C-alpha positions in Angstrom: 9.8 -3.6 -3.6 7.1 -3.9 -1.5 3.5 -3.9 -1.8 1.5 -2.8 1.3 -2.3 -4.6 0.3 -5.9 -2.5 0.3 -9.0 -3.9 -0.4 -10.1 -1.3 -2.7 -8.9 0.5 -5.6 -10.1 3.7 -3.9 -8.5 2.8 -1.0 -4.9 1.6 -3.4 -5.7 5.5 -5.2 -5.9 7.7 -1.4 -2.6 5.4 -0.8 -0.5 5.9 -3.7 -0.9 10.3 -3.5 -0.9 10.2 0.3 2.8 9.0 -0.4 3.8 10.9 -3.3 2.6 14.2 -0.7 5.8 12.7 1.4 8.3 12.3 -1.6 8.0 8.5 -1.9 7.2 6.8 -4.9 5.1 4.2 -5.7 2.6 2.7 -7.9 -1.2 0.7 -7.7 -0.6 -2.8 -8.8 -3.7 -5.7 -9.2 -3.5 -8.6 -6.9 -4.7 -12.4 -7.3 -6.8 -12.2 -3.8 -5.2 -16.2 -2.9 -2.1 -14.3 -2.2 -3.9 -12.5 0.6 -5.2 -13.6 3.9 -8.3 -11.2 3.7 -8.7 -11.2 -0.2 -7.8 -8.0 -0.8 -6.9 -7.1 -4.6 -4.7 -4.1 -5.2 -1.8 -2.8 -3.2 0.7 0.0 -3.7 3.7 -0.6 -4.5 7.0 1.2 -3.1 10.5 0.9 -2.0 10.8 -1.6 0.9 13.6 1.2 3.2 10.6 3.0 3.0 7.9 0.6 4.6 8.8 2.0 7.8 7.4 5.4 6.7 4.5 3.8 4.9 3.3 2.7 8.0 3.1 5.8 9.6 1.7 8.0 6.9 -1.0 5.3 5.8 -1.9 5.6 9.6 -1.9 8.9 9.9 -4.1 9.6 7.4 -6.4 6.6 8.4 -5.9 4.7 5.0 -6.8 1.2 5.7 -4.3 -2.0 4.5 -4.1 -5.4 5.5 -0.4 -5.5 5.6 2.5 -5.2 3.7 4.9 -7.7 2.6 7.6 -7.8 -0.1 11.4 -7.1 0.3 
């Protein structure tokens, strides 16, 4: 599984909704802020096979995320 890190739970919720509309299953997870470069505390977990689509969707929707890790 991969995680797109976000700074706020609101951004994670927006990302989850955008991915759901695109048919990508995801869920919101809490992250230890020490594990990320920017101290992000939330993320959206999804199948790593969808990472390219996730990047495109989040960019198109203007949803900020720090990085995608995992897999």
